[in-house]
C-alpha positions in Angstrom: -19.5 -7.6 13.4 -23.1 -8.8 13.9 -22.6 -11.8 16.1 -26.2 -12.1 17.1 -27.3 -12.4 13.5 -24.5 -14.8 12.8 -25.5 -17.2 15.6 -29.3 -16.8 15.2 -31.1 -20.1 14.6 -27.9 -22.0 15.1 -28.0 -23.7 18.5 -24.7 -25.4 17.8 -22.8 -22.1 16.9 -20.9 -21.9 20.1 -17.5 -22.8 21.4 -16.9 -26.3 22.6 -17.2 -26.8 26.4 -13.9 -26.5 28.2 -13.4 -30.0 29.5 -10.8 -30.7 32.2 -9.7 -27.0 32.1 -8.0 -27.5 28.8 -8.8 -24.0 27.6 -7.4 -22.4 30.7 -4.2 -24.4 30.4 -3.8 -23.3 26.8 -4.2 -19.7 27.7 -1.5 -19.9 30.4 0.8 -22.0 28.2 0.4 -19.4 25.4 1.3 -16.5 27.7 4.3 -18.4 29.0 5.6 -19.5 25.6 5.0 -16.3 23.7 8.2 -14.4 24.8 10.6 -17.2 23.7 11.6 -16.0 20.2 14.2 -17.4 17.9 15.6 -16.6 14.4 15.7 -19.5 12.1 16.4 -20.0 8.4 13.2 -20.6 6.4 10.9 -19.3 3.7 13.8 -18.0 1.7 15.3 -16.0 4.6 15.4 -15.4 8.3 12.1 -16.1 10.1 11.3 -15.0 13.7 9.5 -17.8 15.5 8.0 -18.0 18.9 7.6 -21.1 21.1 3.9 -20.2 21.3 3.6 -20.7 17.5 3.0 -24.5 18.1 0.1 -23.8 20.4 -1.3 -21.2 18.0 -1.1 -23.7 15.1 -3.0 -26.3 17.1 -5.6 -23.9 18.2 -6.2 -22.5 14.7 -6.4 -26.0 13.3 -9.2 -26.9 15.7 -10.8 -23.5 14.9 -10.8 -24.3 11.2 -12.2 -27.7 11.7 -15.1 -26.4 13.8 -15.6 -23.5 11.3 -16.1 -25.9 8.5 -18.8 -27.8 10.3 -20.5 -24.5 11.4 -19.8 -24.7 15.1 -17.8 -21.5 15.4 -17.9 -18.1 13.8 -14.8 -16.4 12.5 -13.4 -13.4 14.4 -13.8 -9.9 13.0 -10.9 -8.2 11.2 -10.1 -11.4 9.2 -11.7 -9.7 6.2 -9.4 -6.7 6.5 -6.4 -9.0 6.8 -7.4 -11.0 3.7 -7.8 -7.8 1.7 -4.4 -6.6 2.8 -2.9 -10.0 1.8 -4.7 -9.8 -1.5 -3.2 -6.4 -2.2 0.2 -7.8 -1.3 -0.3 -10.7 -3.7 -1.5 -8.4 -6.5 1.6 -6.2 -6.1 3.7 -9.2 -7.1 1.7 -10.1 -10.1 2.4 -7.4 -12.8 6.2 -7.9 -12.9 5.8 -11.6 -12.5 3.6 -11.8 -15.6 6.1 -9.9 -17.5 9.2 -11.6 -16.1 11.5 -10.7 -18.9 10.8 -7.0 -18.4 10.6 -7.1 -14.6 12.9 -4.8 -12.6 16.4 -6.1 -11.8 15.6 -6.1 -8.1 12.4 -8.1 -8.4 12.1 -11.5 -6.7 8.7 -12.9 -6.0 9.9 -15.5 -3.4 10.5 -13.1 -0.5 7.1 -11.5 -1.2 5.2 -14.7 -1.2 7.1 -15.9 2.0 6.1 -12.6 3.7 2.4 -13.2 2.9 2.7 -16.6 4.5 4.3 -15.0 7.5 1.5 -12.4 7.6 -1.1 -15.2 7.9 1.1 -16.8 10.6 1.0 -13.6 12.6 -2.8 -13.2 12.1 -3.1 -16.7 13.4 -2.3 -15.3 16.9 -5.3 -13.1 16.7 -7.5 -16.1 15.8 -6.0 -18.2 18.6 -6.5 -15.6 21.2 -10.0 -15.0 20.0 -10.8 -18.7 20.2 -9.4 -19.1 23.6 -10.9 -16.0 25.2 -14.3 -15.9 23.5 -16.1 -18.2 25.9 -15.3 -16.1 28.9 -13.1 -13.0 28.1 -13.1 -12.0 31.8 -11.4 -15.2 32.9 -9.3 -15.5 29.8 -7.8 -12.0 29.9 -7.1 -12.4 33.6 -5.3 -15.7 33.1 -3.3 -14.4 30.2 -2.4 -11.2 31.9 -1.4 -12.8 35.2 0.8 -15.4 33.5 2.4 -12.9 31.1 3.1 -10.4 33.9 4.7 -13.0 36.1 7.1 -14.4 33.5 7.9 -10.8 32.3 8.8 -9.9 35.9 11.3 -12.8 36.0 12.9 -11.7 32.8 13.0 -8.1 34.0 14.9 -9.1 37.2 17.4 -11.0 35.1 17.8 -8.2 32.6 18.3 -5.5 35.2 20.9 -7.7 37.0 22.9 -8.3 33.8 22.6 -4.6 32.8 24.0 -3.5 36.2 26.9 -5.9 36.0 27.6 -5.0 32.3 26.7 -1.3 31.9 26.1 -0.3 28.3 25.0 -3.8 27.1 21.5 -3.6 25.7 19.2 -6.3 27.0 17.1 -8.5 24.6 15.8 -11.0 27.1 14.4 -14.1 25.4 13.7 -12.3 22.1 17.2 -11.9 20.5 16.0 -8.5 19.6 16.0 -5.4 21.9 13.1 -3.6 20.2 10.8 -6.6 20.4 11.8 -7.2 24.0 10.9 -3.6 24.8 7.5 -4.0 23.1 6.9 -7.2 25.1 7.7 -5.4 28.4 5.3 -2.5 27.5 2.6 -5.1 26.7 3.2 -6.6 30.2 2.9 -3.2 31.9 -0.5 -2.6 30.4 -1.6 -6.2 31.2 -0.5 -5.5 34.8 -2.7 -2.4 34.9 -5.6 -4.6 33.7 -4.9 -6.8 36.8 -4.8 -3.7 38.9 -8.3 -2.7 37.8 -9.5 -6.2 38.6 -8.4 -6.1 42.3 -11.5 -6.2 44.5 -9.6 -4.6 47.4 -6.3 -2.7 47.8 -4.9 -5.7 49.6 -5.9 -8.3 46.9 -3.2 -10.1 45.0 -4.6 -8.7 41.7 -4.0 -5.2 43.1 -0.6 -5.8 44.8 0.9 -7.6 41.8 1.1 -4.6 39.4 2.4 -2.3 42.2 5.4 -4.5 42.7 6.0 -5.6 39.1 5.4 -2.4 37.1 8.5 -0.6 38.4 10.6 -3.7 37.4 9.1 -3.7 33.9 9.8 0.0 33.4 13.4 -0.3 34.4 13.8 -3.3 32.2 12.4 -1.3 29.2 15.1 1.2 29.9 17.7 -1.6 30.0 16.8 -2.6 26.4 18.2 0.7 25.2 15.4 0.8 22.6 14.7 4.3 21.7 11.5 3.3 19.8 10.4 1.1 22.7 10.8 4.0 25.2 9.1 6.5 23.0 6.2 4.2 22.1 5.6 3.4 25.7 5.5 7.0 26.6 3.1 7.7 23.8 0.8 4.9 24.9 0.8 5.7 28.6 -1.8 8.5 28.4 -4.3 6.0 26.9 -3.9 3.8 29.9 -4.8 6.6 32.4 -8.3 6.7 33.8 -8.7 10.5 33.4 -12.3 10.4 34.6 -11.2 8.7 37.8 -8.5 11.3 38.3 -11.1 14.0 37.8 -13.3 12.5 40.4 -10.6 12.9 43.0 -8.8 10.6 45.5 -9.8 7.0 45.2 -9.1 4.0 47.4 -6.0 3.0 45.3 -4.4 6.4 45.3 -1.9 5.6 48.1 -0.8 2.5 46.3 -0.5 4.2 43.0 1.6 7.0 44.5 3.9 4.4 46.1 4.2 2.5 42.9 5.0 5.8 41.0 7.7 6.6 43.6 9.2 3.2 43.1 9.2 3.7 39.3 10.8 7.1 39.5 13.4 6.0 41.9 14.2 2.8 40.0 14.5 4.6 36.7 16.6 7.4 38.1 19.0 4.9 39.7 19.3 2.8 36.6 19.9 5.9 34.4 22.8 7.0 36.6 24.2 3.5 36.7 24.1 3.0 32.9 25.6 6.1 31.2 26.0 4.4 27.9 22.3 3.4 27.7 21.3 6.9 28.9 23.5 8.4 26.2 21.9 6.3 23.5 18.4 7.4 24.6 19.3 11.1 24.7 20.4 10.9 21.0 16.7 10.9 20.2 16.4 14.6 21.1 19.6 15.6 19.3 18.8 13.7 16.2 22.4 12.4 16.2 23.6 8.9 17.0 24.0 5.3 15.9 21.7 4.4 13.0 19.7 7.6 13.0 21.3 9.0 9.8 21.0 5.6 8.0 17.4 5.3 9.0 16.7 8.8 7.5 18.4 7.7 4.3 16.3 4.5 4.2 13.1 6.5 4.7 14.1 8.7 1.7 14.6 5.6 -0.4 11.2 4.4 0.7 9.6 7.7 -0.5 11.4 7.4 -3.8 10.0 3.9 -4.2 6.5 5.1 -3.4 6.7 7.9 -5.9 8.1 5.6 -8.6 5.0 3.3 -8.3 2.3 5.1 -6.3 -0.7 2.8 -7.0 0.5 -0.7 -6.1 4.1 -0.1 -5.0 7.3 -1.9 -6.0 6.1 -5.3 -4.7 5.6 -6.8 -1.3 8.9 -7.2 0.6 10.9 -6.0 -2.4 12.4 -3.0 -0.7 15.6 -4.7 0.6 16.5 -5.8 -3.0 15.4 -2.4 -4.3 17.7 -0.6 -2.0 20.6 -2.9 -2.7 20.2 -2.9 -6.5 19.3 0.8 -7.2 21.2 2.5 -4.4 24.0 0.1 -3.6 22.7 -0.1 0.0 22.8 -3.3 2.0 19.7 -5.4 1.8 17.7 -3.8 4.6 14.1 -2.9 5.5 13.1 0.7 6.0 12.6 0.4 9.7 9.3 2.3 9.4 6.2 0.1 8.8 4.2 2.9 7.3 6.8 4.2 4.8 7.6 0.6 3.9 4.0 -0.2 3.3 3.6 2.7 1.0 6.9 1.9 -0.9 6.0 -1.8 -1.4 2.2 -1.7 -1.7 1.5 1.9 -2.8 -1.7 3.7 -2.0 -3.7 0.5 -2.3 -1.7 -1.1 0.5 -1.9 2.0 2.7 -5.6 2.0 2.3 -5.9 -1.7 3.1 -3.7 -1.4 6.2 -5.5 1.7 7.3 -8.8 0.0 7.0 -7.6 -2.7 9.4 -6.3 -0.3 11.9 -9.3 2.1 11.7 -11.7 -0.9 12.2 -9.8 -2.1 15.3 -9.6 1.3 16.9 -13.2 2.1 16.1 -14.3 -1.0 18.0 -11.8 -0.4 20.8 -13.0 3.2 21.4 -16.6 2.0 21.4 -15.9 -0.6 24.0 -13.9 1.7 26.2 -16.8 4.2 26.3 -19.2 1.6 27.5 -19.3 1.7 31.3 -19.1 -2.1 31.4 -15.9 -2.2 29.3 -13.8 0.8 30.5 -10.6 -1.3 30.7 -10.6 -1.7 26.9 -8.6 1.5 26.8 -5.7 -0.5 28.2 -5.9 -2.7 25.2 -5.9 0.5 23.1 -2.7 1.4 25.0 -1.1 -1.9 23.9 -2.0 -1.2 20.3 -0.7 2.4 20.4 2.6 1.3 21.9 3.1 -1.2 19.1 1.9 1.1 16.3 4.1 4.0 17.5 7.1 1.6 17.5 6.1 1.0 13.9 7.7 4.4 13.2 11.1 2.9 14.1 10.7 -0.8 13.2 8.6 -3.3 11.2 5.6 -4.3 13.4 3.5 -6.2 10.8 4.4 -9.5 12.5 4.7 -8.3 16.1 2.6 -10.8 18.0 1.6 -8.3 20.7 -0.3 -6.3 18.1 -2.2 -9.4 17.0 -2.8 -10.5 20.6 -4.5 -7.2 21.3 -6.6 -7.6 18.1 -7.7 -11.1 19.3 -8.6 -9.7 22.8 -10.8 -7.0 21.2 -12.5 -9.5 18.9 -13.3 -11.7 21.9 -14.7 -8.8 23.8 -16.7 -7.7 20.8 -18.2 -11.1 20.4 -19.2 -11.4 24.0 -20.7 -7.9 24.1 -22.7 -8.3 20.9 -23.8 -11.8 21.8 -25.2 -10.5 25.1 -26.9 -7.5 23.5 -28.4 -9.7 20.9 -29.9 -12.0 23.6 -27.7 -14.9 22.8 -28.4 -18.1 24.8 -24.9 -19.4 24.4 -24.2 -21.2 27.7 -20.5 -20.5 27.3 -21.1 -16.7 27.9 -21.7 -15.8 31.5 -24.7 -13.5 31.7 -24.1 -10.3 33.8 -26.5 -9.3 36.6 -28.0 -5.9 35.9 -25.4 -3.4 35.0 -22.5 -5.4 36.5 -19.3 -5.5 34.6 -19.8 -8.2 32.0 -16.1 -8.9 31.7 -15.1 -8.3 35.2 -13.7 -4.8 34.3 -14.8 -2.1 36.6 -15.6 1.2 34.9 
């Protein structure tokens, strides 16, 4: 993404000034509205909507209007999203053109609806990019603080209900335990971003995560989401500042040890108080338990679909009908994003999806290696947590993934604009080697 070249010679190619704090208000509102999810009938099936979708739609509409008149530049990764959507559309064309000879399971409507939903999910990336781009430091801080605070409230409520009704999995405001676990994991890493921003051990930005992270971790356990717990564990090493640990004791060590003690104590106490939840999670190691055998069978059907049409797949979002028609299985997704992508879109879809993920991780790793942007690794942790959960669930439309993409796109724009000598007044110019985004290395 060459932002400097894109904005060269275009003095008006910059975000609109934030009058009356509107941008800050939208960031806070988006973070507060995001977790309120609902399932509604629409687009030929069940659609998962968020209260934040309204704010995203308004932001993207403003973005498109300004894009048309040349005021703003599009975020990176949109090209990869468009290519993936094109592959999805092409996968529906061959049987559609030969409708009389199309497979018995084929129905283009769910596939087209899924493409619309894909662009709706990617709109979150665009909205986050638009809102954070003028000042990623302030924007990420506001989003993180707002999200962590509301997640802490939900965590307290979930833990209280779980203790009163042992064995009942908690879904919070999501109506889905796996999505709730992913949201709580996102909030943990956002809390760690706030921890890095604390100017002193006594600052509110430093104290907040010490108090909140233990609550969030216990709440993740309360969801009973095996994928959520495993994905968080897989992402946690990416959030650790291994260089800081190698340098020895730091000024926050005592606070970190105290927070770790609270986490261990809280998790242990909850584990003992909820034997049914604990039993569910221990089935991961044994390979026996609810849904595990059915998920294995779904995965095998997914591989069969891939082998039957390896180039372009059986058609986007056709697997539920495929499983029902050919195997007599109930209409159900694979519960593995990567197998399902291969089954429905074949090698072409896997390459397109891989291009998107590789592009994002390439930029994230590059940012994290820069001494000014070390906290980008926490955004990597957010992505890893969601992508690992993709082994157990469909995460194409998980908003946390697209939020992390938008954060990286905003950071990339700010970094390249400064390196390119941009005079964009909306971008605060760092002094010397100071942290350009407020992230300490």
